[in-house]
Steps between C-alpha positions, in 0.01 A plus 500: 500500500628843406557764764280769343188278526523529878418869483225486236148434623293224349177654358205363306409602145172696505382321186599134533602496868836332428767575761811692384780710644468878469764758580409729792573813292255375232233448764555856630438634148182297471656246265541130560134414453535246221712185482574532126464730200216280379302555822580872487369520142178319594454703819526835326231420247188628670285538189226274374439274204204624295328361193544686170160650415529387138667159489481401873876431524651556843671841539706609802438859613682686776322680784574831330343386173197365687447830682550721194255310279181704467317238293630202698554321170832333424644374173794272423622711204407791274323285243256373766445861611431604137255212450313598817495872404366422151213295640419739786572833334289786620363721223256783461270575791663234720850649472618685816594808293161521328365856494157452343647508149630853547846420365364323193428818300847509341444148368155604376650783294763272348246223434272743310809612304457865594800683362734562799553872443447772759183696417655812654847530346536208256777303674491134396743345751297226672724514809377849592138462391222463754134416443276786614137452602302785346224497764767438771324180613770233511241222503344616172729321254294536185708583194314831453607612849874436447769697318880496484691783671866541585587547866534877462170548317328269749630718783372813325166335422441451872620856574792368704290256702554145375296234673 
């Protein structure tokens, strides 16, 4: 028997309860809890195994991932996530960003092939054009109530008060 074993306490592994020698300085630091690297690896994994919501394969998720998941759905890879999103996609009125069709007026103007040119100054750059509601009712999206204006002309149309 070696001399240094006389000074090292015999402790039990907190995972498998095997007895092993631990150095006193390691015990002071809070180390010396596991008998091997294998037990240490297993002991530090505090997450859970979950089923993939698409293919039901087992997926390991850490405590952090479990807490940060708002939907509480877990996927084994990006293709399973994409398959789930395509079958459960939220569109139209059921989408969380739905605003009663108010943002659809730009698409309406392009769909009716209204020439994207500002009615005030004639600019045709689509990046600066805005759809203006003539009666100022954003829910009235009839084609007769909409016209193209650049940002400047739109500002002037509302006399400096854009809604």
